[in-house]
N, C-alpha and C positions, 0 to 999 in steps of 0.2 A: 457629079450627081445632078439629076434633074428632078424637079418636084411638081406634082399636081397638088394644088392646095385649095382649101375651102376657108374663106373668111366669113365672119358674121359681123354685120354692122350693129354697133351698140345703139345707133340712132333709130333704125327702123326694123332691126332684127332680121333683115333679109340676108341671104347668102350670096357670096361672090365666088366664082370658080376661076382658077387660073393655073398657069404653069410658069416655072422659072428655074434658073440654075443657081440662084442665091436667095434662099428663102428669107433669111433675116433682113437682108437689104430690101427685098421686094416688099415685105411687110412695112418697113420704115417708109418706103416710097408711097405706099397706099395711105398710111397714116399722116404723112406730111402734106397730102394734097397734090402730089406730083402726078398721080394717075387720074387722068381726066374722067374716066368712066366711074370712078368711085369717090371723087372729090366731095360730092354733096352728101355722102352718107357716113362721114367720119364720126367716131373712130371705129377701127376694126380690131377684131381679135382672131387669131388663128385657132380654128377648132379641129382641123384635120389635114393631114397630108399623106401622100404616097411618094416614095423615092424610087427613081428609075435610073438605070445606067445610060439609057438612050433618050436623047431629046425627043425623038419621034414618038417614043412610047408615052412620055409625059404629055406631049401635045395631043396624041391620040386619045388619051384618057380625058383630057379637058374637052376635046371635041365630042366625045361620047356623052359626057355629062350634059353639055350645053345643047346638043342637037337631038338627043333621043329622049322623048317625053317621059319614059318610065325610069330612065337611069338616075335622075336626081331623087326620085321617090325611093328607089331601092337604097341609094346611099344614105338618105335621111333616116331610113329604118335602121340601117346598120349603126349609125352614130347618134341615135335618138337621145341617149343619156348625155352625150357631149354637147348637144344643142341647148341643154338647160344651163342657165347662168351659173349655178353653183359649182360646176366642175371646171370652169374655164380659167385658164391662167395665161398671162401674156408670154410671148416668146422673148426670152432674155437675150 
């Protein structure tokens, strides 16, 4: 499986979009400071993911969200309740 995922920084409440083939390990890497692009915004919580059988599909979804201006807006509308602090739980 491959995953498109959305993380929320508890430091600045901003979102990070990515893809991976190991969601648990990737979240651990983000939160340990291993990922340079997110190191200054620790800690993160997983708020959303989509699973794909194809790596190219997961990469394509990440590209769509990062490159199309309206795509993140649409996604945020779909997961608006998940963006609030009260519903979030860490990935175990």
